[in-house]
N, CA, C and O atoms as a Tripos MOL2 file, in Angstrom:
@<TRIPOS>MOLECULE
protein
  288   287    72     0     0
PROTEIN
NO_CHARGES

@<TRIPOS>ATOM
      1 N          17.9090    1.5030    0.7750 N.3       1 MET1
      2 CA         16.8350    2.4670    0.7790 C.3       1 MET1
      3 C          16.2170    2.6140   -0.6100 C.2       1 MET1
      4 O          15.2530    3.3620   -0.7740 O.2       1 MET1
      5 N          16.7300    1.9430   -1.5730 N.am      2 ALA2
      6 CA         16.1970    2.0580   -2.9300 C.3       2 ALA2
      7 C          14.8790    1.3090   -3.0550 C.2       2 ALA2
      8 O          14.5340    0.4830   -2.2110 O.2       2 ALA2
      9 N          14.1630    1.6070   -4.1030 N.am      3 GLY3
     10 CA         12.9450    0.8750   -4.4020 C.3       3 GLY3
     11 C          11.7020    1.4610   -3.7810 C.2       3 GLY3
     12 O          11.6800    2.5930   -3.2980 O.2       3 GLY3
     13 N          10.6790    0.6510   -3.8140 N.am      4 ARG4
     14 CA          9.3570    1.0960   -3.3720 C.3       4 ARG4
     15 C           9.3310    1.5150   -1.9120 C.2       4 ARG4
     16 O           8.7300    2.5350   -1.5740 O.2       4 ARG4
     17 N           9.9700    0.7500   -1.0470 N.am      5 ASN5
     18 CA          9.9530    1.0970    0.3790 C.3       5 ASN5
     19 C          10.6500    2.4250    0.6440 C.2       5 ASN5
     20 O          10.1800    3.2250    1.4540 O.2       5 ASN5
     21 N          11.7590    2.6590   -0.0280 N.am      6 GLY6
     22 CA         12.4750    3.9270    0.1260 C.3       6 GLY6
     23 C          11.6470    5.0940   -0.3740 C.2       6 GLY6
     24 O          11.5970    6.1480    0.2610 O.2       6 GLY6
     25 N          10.9990    4.9050   -1.5100 N.am      7 MET7
     26 CA         10.1520    5.9490   -2.0870 C.3       7 MET7
     27 C           8.9930    6.2680   -1.1400 C.2       7 MET7
     28 O           8.6780    7.4350   -0.9060 O.2       7 MET7
     29 N           8.3760    5.2460   -0.6110 N.am      8 THR8
     30 CA          7.2510    5.4350    0.3060 C.3       8 THR8
     31 C           7.6970    6.1710    1.5600 C.2       8 THR8
     32 O           7.0200    7.0930    2.0140 O.2       8 THR8
     33 N           8.8220    5.7720    2.1170 N.am      9 ARG9
     34 CA          9.3180    6.3890    3.3510 C.3       9 ARG9
     35 C           9.6900    7.8530    3.1300 C.2       9 ARG9
     36 O           9.2790    8.7250    3.8950 O.2       9 ARG9
     37 N          10.4600    8.1150    2.0950 N.am     10 ILE10
     38 CA         10.9200    9.4810    1.8330 C.3      10 ILE10
     39 C           9.7580   10.3970    1.4820 C.2      10 ILE10
     40 O           9.6630   11.5040    2.0110 O.2      10 ILE10
     41 N           8.8730    9.9490    0.5960 N.am     11 SER11
     42 CA          7.7400   10.8020    0.2330 C.3      11 SER11
     43 C           6.8350   11.0320    1.4390 C.2      11 SER11
     44 O           6.2640   12.1120    1.5870 O.2      11 SER11
     45 N           6.6980   10.0250    2.3040 N.am     12 GLY12
     46 CA          5.9050   10.1750    3.5270 C.3      12 GLY12
     47 C           6.4930   11.2140    4.4560 C.2      12 GLY12
     48 O           5.7630   12.0090    5.0480 O.2      12 GLY12
     49 N           7.8300   11.2110    4.5890 N.am     13 GLU13
     50 CA          8.5010   12.2070    5.4340 C.3      13 GLU13
     51 C           8.2980   13.6180    4.8910 C.2      13 GLU13
     52 O           8.2920   14.5860    5.6510 O.2      13 GLU13
     53 N           8.1310   13.7310    3.5770 N.am     14 MET14
     54 CA          7.9110   15.0330    2.9450 C.3      14 MET14
     55 C           6.4400   15.4280    2.9460 C.2      14 MET14
     56 O           6.0880   16.5290    2.5220 O.2      14 MET14
     57 N           5.5830   14.5280    3.4220 N.am     15 GLY15
     58 CA          4.1550   14.8140    3.4490 C.3      15 GLY15
     59 C           3.4820   14.6180    2.1020 C.2      15 GLY15
     60 O           2.4190   15.1840    1.8470 O.2      15 GLY15
     61 N           4.0980   13.8180    1.2370 N.am     16 ILE16
     62 CA          3.5600   13.5760   -0.0960 C.3      16 ILE16
     63 C           3.1390   12.1170   -0.1830 C.2      16 ILE16
     64 O           3.8950   11.2230    0.1980 O.2      16 ILE16
     65 N           1.9570   11.8810   -0.6750 N.am     17 ARG17
     66 CA          1.4940   10.5100   -0.8760 C.3      17 ARG17
     67 C           1.5610   10.2140   -2.3650 C.2      17 ARG17
     68 O           0.7080   10.6600   -3.1320 O.2      17 ARG17
     69 N           2.5740    9.4620   -2.7730 N.am     18 ILE18
     70 CA          2.7480    9.1130   -4.1740 C.3      18 ILE18
     71 C           3.3570    7.7250   -4.2520 C.2      18 ILE18
     72 O           4.2290    7.3740   -3.4580 O.2      18 ILE18
     73 N           2.9010    6.9520   -5.2000 N.am     19 SER19
     74 CA          3.4340    5.6030   -5.3640 C.3      19 SER19
     75 C           4.7040    5.6540   -6.2080 C.2      19 SER19
     76 O           4.9740    6.6500   -6.8790 O.2      19 SER19
     77 N           5.4660    4.5920   -6.1680 N.am     20 LEU20
     78 CA          6.6670    4.5130   -6.9920 C.3      20 LEU20
     79 C           6.3010    4.6440   -8.4630 C.2      20 LEU20
     80 O           6.9920    5.3310   -9.2160 O.2      20 LEU20
     81 N           5.2220    3.9930   -8.8780 N.am     21 TYR21
     82 CA          4.7540    4.0810  -10.2660 C.3      21 TYR21
     83 C           4.4560    5.5250  -10.6510 C.2      21 TYR21
     84 O           4.9010    5.9980  -11.6970 O.2      21 TYR21
     85 N           3.7050    6.2230   -9.8060 N.am     22 GLN22
     86 CA          3.3650    7.6210  -10.1020 C.3      22 GLN22
     87 C           4.6160    8.4830  -10.1540 C.2      22 GLN22
     88 O           4.7420    9.3450  -11.0240 O.2      22 GLN22
     89 N           5.5320    8.2580   -9.2370 N.am     23 GLY23
     90 CA          6.7580    9.0380   -9.1990 C.3      23 GLY23
     91 C           7.5930    8.8570  -10.4500 C.2      23 GLY23
     92 O           8.1060    9.8290  -11.0050 O.2      23 GLY23
     93 N           7.7320    7.6260  -10.8930 N.am     24 ILE24
     94 CA          8.5030    7.3520  -12.1050 C.3      24 ILE24
     95 C           7.8020    7.9340  -13.3250 C.2      24 ILE24
     96 O           8.4480    8.4830  -14.2170 O.2      24 ILE24
     97 N           6.5020    7.8130  -13.3600 N.am     25 ARG25
     98 CA          5.7400    8.3360  -14.4940 C.3      25 ARG25
     99 C           5.8790    9.8610  -14.5940 C.2      25 ARG25
    100 O           6.1340   10.3990  -15.6710 O.2      25 ARG25
    101 N           5.7130   10.5360  -13.4770 N.am     26 HIS26
    102 CA          5.8340   11.9970  -13.4620 C.3      26 HIS26
    103 C           7.2610   12.4210  -13.7980 C.2      26 HIS26
    104 O           7.4700   13.3490  -14.5800 O.2      26 HIS26
    105 N           8.2340   11.7440  -13.2080 N.am     27 SER27
    106 CA          9.6280   12.0770  -13.4580 C.3      27 SER27
    107 C           9.9910   11.8820  -14.9330 C.2      27 SER27
    108 O          10.6620   12.7240  -15.5300 O.2      27 SER27
    109 N           9.5490   10.7840  -15.5020 N.am     28 SER28
    110 CA          9.8340   10.5110  -16.9150 C.3      28 SER28
    111 C           9.1900   11.5460  -17.8230 C.2      28 SER28
    112 O           9.8110   12.0030  -18.7830 O.2      28 SER28
    113 N           7.9650   11.9140  -17.5310 N.am     29 ALA29
    114 CA          7.2660   12.9060  -18.3490 C.3      29 ALA29
    115 C           7.9120   14.2790  -18.2240 C.2      29 ALA29
    116 O           8.0330   15.0020  -19.2130 O.2      29 ALA29
    117 N           8.3230   14.6390  -17.0250 N.am     30 THR30
    118 CA          8.9810   15.9300  -16.8130 C.3      30 THR30
    119 C          10.2940   15.9790  -17.5820 C.2      30 THR30
    120 O          10.5940   16.9780  -18.2360 O.2      30 THR30
    121 N          11.0650   14.9220  -17.5100 N.am     31 GLU31
    122 CA         12.3350   14.8510  -18.2380 C.3      31 GLU31
    123 C          12.1000   14.8880  -19.7400 C.2      31 GLU31
    124 O          12.8210   15.5820  -20.4560 O.2      31 GLU31
    125 N          11.1250   14.1700  -20.2220 N.am     32 ALA32
    126 CA         10.8370   14.1360  -21.6550 C.3      32 ALA32
    127 C          10.3740   15.4940  -22.1710 C.2      32 ALA32
    128 O          10.5910   15.8210  -23.3380 O.2      32 ALA32
    129 N           9.7390   16.2860  -21.3120 N.am     33 ALA33
    130 CA          9.2150   17.5900  -21.7270 C.3      33 ALA33
    131 C          10.3150   18.5320  -22.1920 C.2      33 ALA33
    132 O          10.0350   19.4970  -22.9020 O.2      33 ALA33
    133 N          11.5570   18.2710  -21.8070 N.am     34 THR34
    134 CA         12.6620   19.1220  -22.2600 C.3      34 THR34
    135 C          13.1390   18.7270  -23.6510 C.2      34 THR34
    136 O          13.9040   19.4630  -24.2750 O.2      34 THR34
    137 N          12.6900   17.5560  -24.1520 N.am     35 ARG35
    138 CA         13.2070   17.0560  -25.4230 C.3      35 ARG35
    139 C          12.1660   16.8310  -26.5090 C.2      35 ARG35
    140 O          12.5140   16.8370  -27.6900 O.2      35 ARG35
    141 N          10.9230   16.6360  -26.1570 N.am     36 VAL36
    142 CA          9.9180   16.2760  -27.1590 C.3      36 VAL36
    143 C           8.7080   17.1910  -27.0590 C.2      36 VAL36
    144 O           8.5600   17.9390  -26.0930 O.2      36 VAL36
    145 N           7.8530   17.1240  -28.0580 N.am     37 SER37
    146 CA          6.6680   17.9840  -28.1010 C.3      37 SER37
    147 C           5.6060   17.5120  -27.1120 C.2      37 SER37
    148 O           5.6510   16.3920  -26.6050 O.2      37 SER37
    149 N           4.6610   18.3930  -26.8580 N.am     38 MET38
    150 CA          3.5710   18.0690  -25.9480 C.3      38 MET38
    151 C           2.7270   16.9120  -26.4740 C.2      38 MET38
    152 O           2.1620   16.1500  -25.6900 O.2      38 MET38
    153 N           2.6390   16.7770  -27.7950 N.am     39 ASP39
    154 CA          1.8800   15.6640  -28.3610 C.3      39 ASP39
    155 C           2.4830   14.3210  -27.9620 C.2      39 ASP39
    156 O           1.7570   13.3610  -27.7060 O.2      39 ASP39
    157 N           3.8040   14.2560  -27.9100 N.am     40 VAL40
    158 CA          4.4740   13.0200  -27.5070 C.3      40 VAL40
    159 C           4.2220   12.7440  -26.0230 C.2      40 VAL40
    160 O           3.9590   11.6040  -25.6390 O.2      40 VAL40
    161 N           4.3000   13.7880  -25.1890 N.am     41 ILE41
    162 CA          4.0330   13.6320  -23.7570 C.3      41 ILE41
    163 C           2.5870   13.1620  -23.5600 C.2      41 ILE41
    164 O           2.3200   12.2730  -22.7510 O.2      41 ILE41
    165 N           1.6760   13.7590  -24.2960 N.am     42 LEU42
    166 CA          0.2650   13.3890  -24.2200 C.3      42 LEU42
    167 C           0.0840   11.9030  -24.5210 C.2      42 LEU42
    168 O          -0.6320   11.2020  -23.8070 O.2      42 LEU42
    169 N           0.7320   11.4310  -25.5770 N.am     43 GLU43
    170 CA          0.6300   10.0180  -25.9470 C.3      43 GLU43
    171 C           1.3010    9.1240  -24.8990 C.2      43 GLU43
    172 O           0.7700    8.0740  -24.5400 O.2      43 GLU43
    173 N           2.4580    9.5450  -24.4160 N.am     44 PHE44
    174 CA          3.2020    8.7760  -23.4150 C.3      44 PHE44
    175 C           2.3790    8.5600  -22.1510 C.2      44 PHE44
    176 O           2.3570    7.4620  -21.5950 O.2      44 PHE44
    177 N           1.7050    9.6110  -21.7010 N.am     45 LEU45
    178 CA          0.9290    9.5470  -20.4680 C.3      45 LEU45
    179 C          -0.4540    8.9450  -20.6680 C.2      45 LEU45
    180 O          -1.1180    8.5700  -19.7010 O.2      45 LEU45
    181 N          -0.8870    8.8520  -21.9160 N.am     46 GLY46
    182 CA         -2.2010    8.2920  -22.1950 C.3      46 GLY46
    183 C          -3.3430    9.2480  -21.9260 C.2      46 GLY46
    184 O          -4.4780    8.8180  -21.7210 O.2      46 GLY46
    185 N          -3.0570   10.5370  -21.9240 N.am     47 TYR47
    186 CA         -4.0910   11.5390  -21.6960 C.3      47 TYR47
    187 C          -4.8140   11.8510  -22.9990 C.2      47 TYR47
    188 O          -4.2570   11.6840  -24.0840 O.2      47 TYR47
    189 N          -6.0440   12.2990  -22.8840 N.am     48 THR48
    190 CA         -6.7940   12.7150  -24.0620 C.3      48 THR48
    191 C          -6.8160   14.2290  -24.2040 C.2      48 THR48
    192 O          -7.2650   14.7550  -25.2230 O.2      48 THR48
    193 N          -6.3380   14.9220  -23.1970 N.am     49 SER49
    194 CA         -6.3240   16.3830  -23.1990 C.3      49 SER49
    195 C          -4.9230   16.8860  -22.8670 C.2      49 SER49
    196 O          -4.2350   16.3070  -22.0260 O.2      49 SER49
    197 N          -4.5050   17.9560  -23.5210 N.am     50 GLN50
    198 CA         -3.1900   18.5350  -23.2300 C.3      50 GLN50
    199 C          -3.1630   19.2440  -21.8880 C.2      50 GLN50
    200 O          -2.0870   19.5650  -21.3830 O.2      50 GLN50
    201 N          -4.3040   19.4880  -21.3130 N.am     51 ARG51
    202 CA         -4.3710   20.2080  -20.0340 C.3      51 ARG51
    203 C          -3.5130   19.5240  -18.9610 C.2      51 ARG51
    204 O          -2.7410   20.1910  -18.2720 O.2      51 ARG51
    205 N          -3.6410   18.2280  -18.8190 N.am     52 MET52
    206 CA         -2.8690   17.5070  -17.8120 C.3      52 MET52
    207 C          -1.3870   17.4390  -18.2070 C.2      52 MET52
    208 O          -0.5140   17.5650  -17.3480 O.2      52 MET52
    209 N          -1.1060   17.2460  -19.4710 N.am     53 SER53
    210 CA          0.2870   17.1450  -19.9190 C.3      53 SER53
    211 C           1.0490   18.4440  -19.6920 C.2      53 SER53
    212 O           2.2440   18.4110  -19.4020 O.2      53 SER53
    213 N           0.3830   19.5780  -19.8180 N.am     54 ARG54
    214 CA          1.0400   20.8780  -19.6500 C.3      54 ARG54
    215 C           1.6190   21.0540  -18.2480 C.2      54 ARG54
    216 O           2.5570   21.8300  -18.0630 O.2      54 ARG54
    217 N           1.0830   20.3580  -17.2740 N.am     55 ARG55
    218 CA          1.6000   20.4600  -15.9010 C.3      55 ARG55
    219 C           3.0780   20.1070  -15.8430 C.2      55 ARG55
    220 O           3.8250   20.7020  -15.0660 O.2      55 ARG55
    221 N           3.5050   19.1590  -16.6460 N.am     56 TYR56
    222 CA          4.8930   18.7200  -16.6050 C.3      56 TYR56
    223 C           5.8310   19.7790  -17.1670 C.2      56 TYR56
    224 O           6.9420   19.9550  -16.6670 O.2      56 TYR56
    225 N           5.3950   20.4770  -18.1940 N.am     57 VAL57
    226 CA          6.2240   21.5380  -18.7660 C.3      57 VAL57
    227 C           6.3380   22.6920  -17.7910 C.2      57 VAL57
    228 O           7.4220   23.2550  -17.6390 O.2      57 VAL57
    229 N           5.2580   23.0600  -17.1300 N.am     58 LYS58
    230 CA          5.2740   24.1470  -16.1610 C.3      58 LYS58
    231 C           6.1880   23.8360  -14.9860 C.2      58 LYS58
    232 O           6.7640   24.7460  -14.3910 O.2      58 LYS58
    233 N           6.3240   22.5700  -14.6500 N.am     59 GLN59
    234 CA          7.1540   22.1860  -13.5220 C.3      59 GLN59
    235 C           8.6280   22.1100  -13.8760 C.2      59 GLN59
    236 O           9.4490   21.8330  -13.0030 O.2      59 GLN59
    237 N           8.9860   22.3480  -15.1240 N.am     60 ASN60
    238 CA         10.3720   22.2240  -15.5380 C.3      60 ASN60
    239 C          10.8850   23.5520  -16.1010 C.2      60 ASN60
    240 O          10.8500   23.7550  -17.3140 O.2      60 ASN60
    241 N          11.3610   24.4570  -15.2410 N.am     61 PRO61
    242 CA         11.8060   25.7730  -15.7020 C.3      61 PRO61
    243 C          13.0460   25.7260  -16.5850 C.2      61 PRO61
    244 O          13.3040   26.6850  -17.3130 O.2      61 PRO61
    245 N          13.8210   24.6510  -16.5480 N.am     62 ASP62
    246 CA         15.0110   24.5490  -17.4030 C.3      62 ASP62
    247 C          14.6440   24.6410  -18.8770 C.2      62 ASP62
    248 O          15.4410   25.1200  -19.6840 O.2      62 ASP62
    249 N          13.4620   24.1930  -19.2310 N.am     63 ARG63
    250 CA         13.0170   24.2370  -20.6270 C.3      63 ARG63
    251 C          12.9230   25.6820  -21.1230 C.2      63 ARG63
    252 O          13.1100   25.9460  -22.3110 O.2      63 ARG63
    253 N          12.6390   26.5970  -20.2290 N.am     64 LEU64
    254 CA         12.4330   27.9930  -20.6210 C.3      64 LEU64
    255 C          13.6800   28.8700  -20.4820 C.2      64 LEU64
    256 O          13.6490   30.0370  -20.8720 O.2      64 LEU64
    257 N          14.7570   28.3440  -19.9430 N.am     65 LYS65
    258 CA         15.9540   29.1510  -19.7090 C.3      65 LYS65
    259 C          16.4740   29.8220  -20.9710 C.2      65 LYS65
    260 O          16.9070   30.9740  -20.9230 O.2      65 LYS65
    261 N          16.4390   29.1300  -22.0850 N.am     66 GLY66
    262 CA         16.9280   29.7000  -23.3400 C.3      66 GLY66
    263 C          16.1860   30.9570  -23.7400 C.2      66 GLY66
    264 O          16.7810   31.8770  -24.3010 O.2      66 GLY66
    265 N          14.9080   31.0080  -23.4630 N.am     67 ALA67
    266 CA         14.0990   32.1810  -23.8030 C.3      67 ALA67
    267 C          14.3970   33.3520  -22.8900 C.2      67 ALA67
    268 O          14.0970   34.4920  -23.2450 O.2      67 ALA67
    269 N          14.9750   33.1100  -21.7330 N.am     68 LEU68
    270 CA         15.2240   34.1690  -20.7630 C.3      68 LEU68
    271 C          16.6460   34.7140  -20.8120 C.2      68 LEU68
    272 O          16.9490   35.7020  -20.1430 O.2      68 LEU68
    273 N          17.5150   34.0910  -21.5870 N.am     69 ARG69
    274 CA         18.8880   34.5670  -21.6540 C.3      69 ARG69
    275 C          18.9800   35.8900  -22.3990 C.2      69 ARG69
    276 O          18.2740   36.1150  -23.3820 O.2      69 ARG69
    277 N          19.8500   36.7500  -21.9230 N.am     70 VAL70
    278 CA         20.0450   38.0620  -22.5610 C.3      70 VAL70
    279 C          20.9610   37.8870  -23.7630 C.2      70 VAL70
    280 O          22.0320   37.2890  -23.6550 O.2      70 VAL70
    281 N          20.5390   38.4060  -24.8980 N.am     71 VAL71
    282 CA         21.3470   38.3390  -26.1090 C.3      71 VAL71
    283 C          22.2860   39.5500  -26.1040 C.2      71 VAL71
    284 O          21.8380   40.6900  -25.9880 O.2      71 VAL71
    285 N          23.6010   39.2880  -26.2330 N.am     72 LYS72
    286 CA         24.5730   40.3770  -26.2140 C.3      72 LYS72
    287 C          25.0490   40.7190  -27.5840 C.2      72 LYS72
    288 O          25.8740   41.6190  -27.7440 O.2      72 LYS72
@<TRIPOS>BOND
     1     1     2 1
     2     2     3 1
     3     3     4 2
     4     3     5 am
     5     5     6 1
     6     6     7 1
     7     7     8 2
     8     7     9 am
     9     9    10 1
    10    10    11 1
    11    11    12 2
    12    11    13 am
    13    13    14 1
    14    14    15 1
    15    15    16 2
    16    15    17 am
    17    17    18 1
    18    18    19 1
    19    19    20 2
    20    19    21 am
    21    21    22 1
    22    22    23 1
    23    23    24 2
    24    23    25 am
    25    25    26 1
    26    26    27 1
    27    27    28 2
    28    27    29 am
    29    29    30 1
    30    30    31 1
    31    31    32 2
    32    31    33 am
    33    33    34 1
    34    34    35 1
    35    35    36 2
    36    35    37 am
    37    37    38 1
    38    38    39 1
    39    39    40 2
    40    39    41 am
    41    41    42 1
    42    42    43 1
    43    43    44 2
    44    43    45 am
    45    45    46 1
    46    46    47 1
    47    47    48 2
    48    47    49 am
    49    49    50 1
    50    50    51 1
    51    51    52 2
    52    51    53 am
    53    53    54 1
    54    54    55 1
    55    55    56 2
    56    55    57 am
    57    57    58 1
    58    58    59 1
    59    59    60 2
    60    59    61 am
    61    61    62 1
    62    62    63 1
    63    63    64 2
    64    63    65 am
    65    65    66 1
    66    66    67 1
    67    67    68 2
    68    67    69 am
    69    69    70 1
    70    70    71 1
    71    71    72 2
    72    71    73 am
    73    73    74 1
    74    74    75 1
    75    75    76 2
    76    75    77 am
    77    77    78 1
    78    78    79 1
    79    79    80 2
    80    79    81 am
    81    81    82 1
    82    82    83 1
    83    83    84 2
    84    83    85 am
    85    85    86 1
    86    86    87 1
    87    87    88 2
    88    87    89 am
    89    89    90 1
    90    90    91 1
    91    91    92 2
    92    91    93 am
    93    93    94 1
    94    94    95 1
    95    95    96 2
    96    95    97 am
    97    97    98 1
    98    98    99 1
    99    99   100 2
   100    99   101 am
   101   101   102 1
   102   102   103 1
   103   103   104 2
   104   103   105 am
   105   105   106 1
   106   106   107 1
   107   107   108 2
   108   107   109 am
   109   109   110 1
   110   110   111 1
   111   111   112 2
   112   111   113 am
   113   113   114 1
   114   114   115 1
   115   115   116 2
   116   115   117 am
   117   117   118 1
   118   118   119 1
   119   119   120 2
   120   119   121 am
   121   121   122 1
   122   122   123 1
   123   123   124 2
   124   123   125 am
   125   125   126 1
   126   126   127 1
   127   127   128 2
   128   127   129 am
   129   129   130 1
   130   130   131 1
   131   131   132 2
   132   131   133 am
   133   133   134 1
   134   134   135 1
   135   135   136 2
   136   135   137 am
   137   137   138 1
   138   138   139 1
   139   139   140 2
   140   139   141 am
   141   141   142 1
   142   142   143 1
   143   143   144 2
   144   143   145 am
   145   145   146 1
   146   146   147 1
   147   147   148 2
   148   147   149 am
   149   149   150 1
   150   150   151 1
   151   151   152 2
   152   151   153 am
   153   153   154 1
   154   154   155 1
   155   155   156 2
   156   155   157 am
   157   157   158 1
   158   158   159 1
   159   159   160 2
   160   159   161 am
   161   161   162 1
   162   162   163 1
   163   163   164 2
   164   163   165 am
   165   165   166 1
   166   166   167 1
   167   167   168 2
   168   167   169 am
   169   169   170 1
   170   170   171 1
   171   171   172 2
   172   171   173 am
   173   173   174 1
   174   174   175 1
   175   175   176 2
   176   175   177 am
   177   177   178 1
   178   178   179 1
   179   179   180 2
   180   179   181 am
   181   181   182 1
   182   182   183 1
   183   183   184 2
   184   183   185 am
   185   185   186 1
   186   186   187 1
   187   187   188 2
   188   187   189 am
   189   189   190 1
   190   190   191 1
   191   191   192 2
   192   191   193 am
   193   193   194 1
   194   194   195 1
   195   195   196 2
   196   195   197 am
   197   197   198 1
   198   198   199 1
   199   199   200 2
   200   199   201 am
   201   201   202 1
   202   202   203 1
   203   203   204 2
   204   203   205 am
   205   205   206 1
   206   206   207 1
   207   207   208 2
   208   207   209 am
   209   209   210 1
   210   210   211 1
   211   211   212 2
   212   211   213 am
   213   213   214 1
   214   214   215 1
   215   215   216 2
   216   215   217 am
   217   217   218 1
   218   218   219 1
   219   219   220 2
   220   219   221 am
   221   221   222 1
   222   222   223 1
   223   223   224 2
   224   223   225 am
   225   225   226 1
   226   226   227 1
   227   227   228 2
   228   227   229 am
   229   229   230 1
   230   230   231 1
   231   231   232 2
   232   231   233 am
   233   233   234 1
   234   234   235 1
   235   235   236 2
   236   235   237 am
   237   237   238 1
   238   238   239 1
   239   239   240 2
   240   239   241 am
   241   241   242 1
   242   242   243 1
   243   243   244 2
   244   243   245 am
   245   245   246 1
   246   246   247 1
   247   247   248 2
   248   247   249 am
   249   249   250 1
   250   250   251 1
   251   251   252 2
   252   251   253 am
   253   253   254 1
   254   254   255 1
   255   255   256 2
   256   255   257 am
   257   257   258 1
   258   258   259 1
   259   259   260 2
   260   259   261 am
   261   261   262 1
   262   262   263 1
   263   263   264 2
   264   263   265 am
   265   265   266 1
   266   266   267 1
   267   267   268 2
   268   267   269 am
   269   269   270 1
   270   270   271 1
   271   271   272 2
   272   271   273 am
   273   273   274 1
   274   274   275 1
   275   275   276 2
   276   275   277 am
   277   277   278 1
   278   278   279 1
   279   279   280 2
   280   279   281 am
   281   281   282 1
   282   282   283 1
   283   283   284 2
   284   283   285 am
   285   285   286 1
   286   286   287 1
   287   287   288 2
@<TRIPOS>SUBSTRUCTURE
     1 MET1         2 RESIDUE 1 A MET
     2 ALA2         6 RESIDUE 1 A ALA
     3 GLY3        10 RESIDUE 1 A GLY
     4 ARG4        14 RESIDUE 1 A ARG
     5 ASN5        18 RESIDUE 1 A ASN
     6 GLY6        22 RESIDUE 1 A GLY
     7 MET7        26 RESIDUE 1 A MET
     8 THR8        30 RESIDUE 1 A THR
     9 ARG9        34 RESIDUE 1 A ARG
    10 ILE10       38 RESIDUE 1 A ILE
    11 SER11       42 RESIDUE 1 A SER
    12 GLY12       46 RESIDUE 1 A GLY
    13 GLU13       50 RESIDUE 1 A GLU
    14 MET14       54 RESIDUE 1 A MET
    15 GLY15       58 RESIDUE 1 A GLY
    16 ILE16       62 RESIDUE 1 A ILE
    17 ARG17       66 RESIDUE 1 A ARG
    18 ILE18       70 RESIDUE 1 A ILE
    19 SER19       74 RESIDUE 1 A SER
    20 LEU20       78 RESIDUE 1 A LEU
    21 TYR21       82 RESIDUE 1 A TYR
    22 GLN22       86 RESIDUE 1 A GLN
    23 GLY23       90 RESIDUE 1 A GLY
    24 ILE24       94 RESIDUE 1 A ILE
    25 ARG25       98 RESIDUE 1 A ARG
    26 HIS26      102 RESIDUE 1 A HIS
    27 SER27      106 RESIDUE 1 A SER
    28 SER28      110 RESIDUE 1 A SER
    29 ALA29      114 RESIDUE 1 A ALA
    30 THR30      118 RESIDUE 1 A THR
    31 GLU31      122 RESIDUE 1 A GLU
    32 ALA32      126 RESIDUE 1 A ALA
    33 ALA33      130 RESIDUE 1 A ALA
    34 THR34      134 RESIDUE 1 A THR
    35 ARG35      138 RESIDUE 1 A ARG
    36 VAL36      142 RESIDUE 1 A VAL
    37 SER37      146 RESIDUE 1 A SER
    38 MET38      150 RESIDUE 1 A MET
    39 ASP39      154 RESIDUE 1 A ASP
    40 VAL40      158 RESIDUE 1 A VAL
    41 ILE41      162 RESIDUE 1 A ILE
    42 LEU42      166 RESIDUE 1 A LEU
    43 GLU43      170 RESIDUE 1 A GLU
    44 PHE44      174 RESIDUE 1 A PHE
    45 LEU45      178 RESIDUE 1 A LEU
    46 GLY46      182 RESIDUE 1 A GLY
    47 TYR47      186 RESIDUE 1 A TYR
    48 THR48      190 RESIDUE 1 A THR
    49 SER49      194 RESIDUE 1 A SER
    50 GLN50      198 RESIDUE 1 A GLN
    51 ARG51      202 RESIDUE 1 A ARG
    52 MET52      206 RESIDUE 1 A MET
    53 SER53      210 RESIDUE 1 A SER
    54 ARG54      214 RESIDUE 1 A ARG
    55 ARG55      218 RESIDUE 1 A ARG
    56 TYR56      222 RESIDUE 1 A TYR
    57 VAL57      226 RESIDUE 1 A VAL
    58 LYS58      230 RESIDUE 1 A LYS
    59 GLN59      234 RESIDUE 1 A GLN
    60 ASN60      238 RESIDUE 1 A ASN
    61 PRO61      242 RESIDUE 1 A PRO
    62 ASP62      246 RESIDUE 1 A ASP
    63 ARG63      250 RESIDUE 1 A ARG
    64 LEU64      254 RESIDUE 1 A LEU
    65 LYS65      258 RESIDUE 1 A LYS
    66 GLY66      262 RESIDUE 1 A GLY
    67 ALA67      266 RESIDUE 1 A ALA
    68 LEU68      270 RESIDUE 1 A LEU
    69 ARG69      274 RESIDUE 1 A ARG
    70 VAL70      278 RESIDUE 1 A VAL
    71 VAL71      282 RESIDUE 1 A VAL
    72 LYS72      286 RESIDUE 1 A LYS
Protein backbone atom coordinates (compact mmCIF):
# COMPACT_ATOMS: atom_id res chain seq x y z
CA MET A 1 0.00 0.00 0.00
CA ALA A 2 3.01 2.29 0.08
CA GLY A 3 3.82 4.82 -2.59
CA ARG A 4 1.80 6.85 -4.99
CA ASN A 5 -1.06 4.37 -5.40
CA GLY A 6 -1.52 4.07 -1.64
CA MET A 7 -1.46 7.84 -1.21
CA THR A 8 -4.01 8.30 -3.99
CA ARG A 9 -6.33 5.63 -2.59
CA ILE A 10 -6.18 6.78 1.02
CA SER A 11 -6.52 10.49 0.25
CA GLY A 12 -9.41 9.66 -2.10
CA GLU A 13 -11.20 7.75 0.66
CA MET A 14 -10.80 10.83 2.87
CA GLY A 15 -12.23 13.07 0.15
CA ILE A 16 -8.91 14.86 -0.38
CA ARG A 17 -7.35 15.31 -3.80
CA ILE A 18 -3.60 15.60 -3.29
CA SER A 19 -0.66 14.15 -5.15
CA LEU A 20 2.18 12.29 -3.49
CA TYR A 21 4.47 15.22 -4.35
CA GLN A 22 2.13 17.73 -2.71
CA GLY A 23 1.70 15.53 0.34
CA ILE A 24 5.43 15.13 0.87
CA ARG A 25 6.03 18.83 0.29
CA HIS A 26 3.37 19.89 2.80
CA SER A 27 4.47 17.28 5.33
CA SER A 28 8.12 18.31 5.06
CA ALA A 29 7.29 21.99 5.43
CA THR A 30 5.04 21.36 8.42
CA GLU A 31 7.74 19.31 10.13
CA ALA A 32 10.41 21.89 9.36
CA ALA A 33 8.24 24.66 10.83
CA THR A 34 8.93 23.26 14.31
CA ARG A 35 12.70 23.67 13.83
CA VAL A 36 13.50 26.55 11.49
CA SER A 37 12.42 30.12 10.81
CA MET A 38 9.70 31.13 8.40
CA ASP A 39 12.36 32.52 6.06
CA VAL A 40 13.79 29.02 5.64
CA ILE A 41 10.32 27.55 5.00
CA LEU A 42 9.68 30.32 2.47
CA GLU A 43 12.89 29.45 0.62
CA PHE A 44 12.25 25.69 0.85
CA LEU A 45 8.79 26.01 -0.69
CA GLY A 46 9.88 28.56 -3.28
CA TYR A 47 7.27 31.10 -2.26
CA THR A 48 7.77 34.83 -2.66
CA SER A 49 5.36 35.72 0.13
CA GLN A 50 5.24 34.56 3.75
CA ARG A 51 1.45 34.40 3.52
CA MET A 52 1.48 30.88 2.06
CA SER A 53 4.31 29.68 4.30
CA ARG A 54 2.43 30.73 7.45
CA ARG A 55 -0.22 28.09 6.71
CA TYR A 56 2.22 25.38 7.74
CA VAL A 57 2.94 26.94 11.12
CA LYS A 58 -0.77 27.38 11.85
CA GLN A 59 -1.34 23.72 11.08
CA ASN A 60 1.24 22.60 13.64
CA PRO A 61 0.00 23.34 17.19
CA ASP A 62 2.96 21.47 18.75
CA ARG A 63 5.13 24.49 17.91
CA LEU A 64 3.05 26.63 20.26
CA LYS A 65 2.78 24.21 23.21
CA GLY A 66 5.73 25.78 25.01
CA ALA A 67 4.00 29.15 25.07
CA LEU A 68 0.87 27.62 26.61
CA ARG A 69 2.50 25.75 29.48
CA VAL A 70 1.81 27.06 32.97
CA VAL A 71 4.93 28.23 34.77
CA LYS A 72 4.95 26.98 38.38
